[in-house]
C-alpha positions as CSV (number, residue, x, y, z in Angstrom):
1,M,-8.0,-12.3,25.5
2,A,-5.7,-14.0,22.9
3,H,-5.7,-12.9,19.3
4,D,-4.3,-14.7,16.3
5,A,-2.9,-11.6,14.7
6,S,-0.8,-8.7,15.7
7,L,-0.8,-5.1,14.5
8,V,2.4,-3.1,13.9
9,I,1.8,0.6,13.5
10,A,5.0,1.8,11.9
11,G,6.0,5.3,11.0
12,T,5.6,8.6,12.6
13,G,2.9,11.2,13.0
14,P,1.7,13.9,15.3
15,D,2.6,13.0,18.9
16,A,-1.0,13.7,20.1
17,D,-2.3,11.2,17.6
18,I,0.2,8.5,18.6
19,R,-0.7,9.1,22.3
20,C,-4.4,8.7,21.4
21,Y,-3.8,5.4,19.6
22,K,-1.7,4.1,22.4
23,E,-4.4,5.0,24.9
24,L,-7.0,3.2,22.8
25,V,-4.8,0.1,22.7
26,R,-4.4,0.3,26.5
27,Q,-8.1,0.8,27.1
28,N,-8.9,-2.3,24.9
29,N,-6.3,-4.5,26.6
30,L,-4.4,-5.0,23.3
31,T,-0.9,-4.0,24.4
32,R,0.4,-7.5,23.6
33,E,-1.1,-7.5,20.1
34,V,-0.3,-3.9,19.0
35,S,3.2,-2.4,18.8
36,F,4.4,1.1,17.8
37,P,8.0,0.8,16.6
38,G,8.0,4.3,15.1
39,Q,10.2,5.1,12.1
40,I,11.5,1.9,10.4
41,E,14.9,2.2,8.9
42,H,14.7,1.4,5.2
43,I,17.1,-1.5,5.5
44,Y,14.7,-3.3,7.9
45,L,11.5,-2.6,5.8
46,P,11.8,-5.8,3.7
47,D,12.0,-7.9,6.8
48,L,8.9,-6.3,8.2
49,L,7.0,-6.5,4.9
50,N,7.9,-10.2,4.4
51,A,6.7,-11.0,7.9
52,A,3.4,-9.2,7.3
53,R,0.2,-10.8,5.9
54,V,-1.4,-7.5,5.0
55,L,-0.2,-3.9,4.8
56,V,-2.9,-1.4,5.5
57,L,-2.5,2.2,4.3
58,P,-5.8,4.1,5.0
59,A,-4.5,7.4,3.6
60,F,-6.8,10.3,3.1
61,H,-4.9,11.1,-0.1
62,E,-1.8,9.2,-1.2
63,P,0.1,10.8,-4.1
64,F,1.9,7.5,-4.8
65,G,2.3,5.1,-1.9
66,L,5.8,3.6,-2.5
67,V,5.3,1.5,0.6
68,L,2.4,-0.2,-1.1
69,L,4.5,-1.1,-4.1
70,E,7.3,-2.3,-1.8
71,A,4.8,-4.5,0.1
72,L,3.4,-6.0,-3.1
73,A,7.0,-6.7,-4.3
74,C,7.4,-8.7,-1.1
75,G,4.3,-10.6,-1.8
76,T,2.3,-8.9,0.9
77,R,-1.4,-8.2,0.4
78,V,-2.5,-4.6,0.6
79,V,-5.5,-2.6,1.7
80,T,-5.6,1.1,0.8
81,T,-7.9,3.8,-0.4
82,N,-8.9,4.5,-4.1
83,Q,-7.6,8.0,-3.9
84,G,-4.4,9.4,-5.4
85,G,-1.8,7.1,-6.9
86,P,-2.7,3.5,-5.7
87,P,-5.5,2.9,-8.3
88,E,-3.0,3.7,-11.0
89,F,-0.3,1.2,-10.1
90,I,-2.0,-1.6,-8.0
91,P,-2.6,-4.1,-10.8
92,E,-6.2,-4.8,-11.7
93,S,-5.4,-8.5,-11.8
94,L,-4.5,-8.4,-8.0
95,R,-7.8,-6.6,-7.2
96,M,-9.8,-9.0,-9.3
97,A,-8.1,-12.0,-7.7
98,G,-8.8,-10.6,-4.2
99,R,-5.2,-10.1,-3.4
100,A,-5.4,-6.3,-3.0
101,S,-8.3,-4.1,-1.9
102,L,-9.1,-0.5,-2.6
103,V,-11.8,1.1,-0.4
104,S,-13.6,4.3,-1.1
105,G,-11.7,7.1,0.7
106,L,-13.0,10.0,2.7
107,R,-13.9,13.2,0.8
108,S,-12.6,15.5,3.5
109,L,-10.4,15.5,6.6
110,H,-13.6,16.2,8.6
111,P,-16.2,13.7,7.2
112,A,-19.8,13.4,8.3
113,Q,-20.3,10.7,10.8
114,D,-22.1,8.4,8.4
115,E,-19.3,8.7,5.8
116,E,-16.7,8.0,8.5
117,R,-18.7,5.0,9.7
118,R,-18.9,3.7,6.1
119,F,-15.2,4.1,5.6
120,V,-14.3,2.3,8.8
121,E,-16.7,-0.6,8.0
122,Q,-15.3,-0.9,4.5
123,L,-11.7,-0.8,5.7
124,A,-12.4,-3.4,8.5
125,D,-14.2,-5.7,6.0
126,S,-11.3,-5.5,3.5
127,V,-8.7,-6.1,6.2
128,A,-10.7,-9.1,7.5
129,K,-11.0,-10.5,4.0
130,Q,-7.3,-10.1,3.2
131,M,-6.4,-11.7,6.6
132,S,-8.6,-14.7,5.8
133,E,-7.0,-15.4,2.5
134,P,-4.0,-17.8,2.2
135,S,-0.5,-16.4,2.6
136,T,1.3,-19.4,1.1
137,P,4.6,-19.0,-0.8
138,K,2.7,-19.6,-4.1
139,E,0.3,-16.7,-3.3
140,R,3.0,-14.4,-2.2
141,S,5.0,-15.2,-5.3
142,A,2.0,-14.4,-7.5
143,I,1.5,-11.1,-5.8
144,S,5.2,-10.2,-6.2
145,R,5.3,-11.2,-9.9
146,S,2.3,-8.9,-10.6
147,V,4.4,-5.8,-9.9
148,Q,7.7,-7.0,-11.3
149,A,7.4,-4.7,-14.3
150,L,7.2,-1.7,-12.0
151,S,10.9,-1.6,-11.1
152,W,13.3,1.3,-11.6
153,S,15.3,-0.7,-14.1
154,T,12.1,-1.3,-16.2
155,Y,11.3,2.4,-16.2
156,V,14.8,3.4,-17.1
157,K,14.7,0.9,-20.1
158,R,11.3,2.4,-21.2
159,L,12.6,5.9,-20.9
160,A,15.7,5.0,-22.9
161,Q,13.4,3.6,-25.6
162,V,11.4,6.8,-25.7
163,Y,14.6,8.8,-26.1
164,Q,15.9,6.4,-28.8
165,S,12.6,6.7,-30.7
166,A,12.8,10.5,-30.5
167,L,16.4,10.4,-31.8
168,D,15.4,8.0,-34.6
169,L,12.5,10.2,-35.5
170,R,14.7,13.3,-35.6
171,G,17.2,11.5,-37.9
172,T,14.5,10.6,-40.4
173,T,12.0,13.5,-40.1
174,Q,12.3,17.2,-39.9
175,L,10.9,18.3,-36.5
176,P,9.2,21.7,-36.4
177,T,11.2,24.4,-34.7
178,P,9.5,26.6,-32.1
């Protein structure tokens, strides 16, 4: 059976889980469509993200999710959960325009069967929707521009402004001593 998409499962995890995923791929005759490259050296990550249409990070709880920000900077659509950091930095404009999806995450590592089914269905629907959207240079550029202000240099400039404001305030106002 030929498919018009491929799945790259990058990164590492427990060996037992990876063996389980590989067996699932084998049982469903998807060995040509699914690859497991393991840990990706950081130097090669932009190439992988630029080649991808969608990055999916179905994390139980993601404190930040730097790979999501890196994917968006490459113009790649994302699907992730609404738990942890992603709702704080994935621009609302991307979500409203349908260029990024946040699905309701699981409340525990051992969810009830109906909660797990809901999560899998929402995740699958979101991935299908993102895959069906255009991946033109114009679309990718719009996605990339939406996170331009989230660069290290921007944060350093903002932090320098905060320090400068504090110094200015100290020079004109007597700060209370502890």
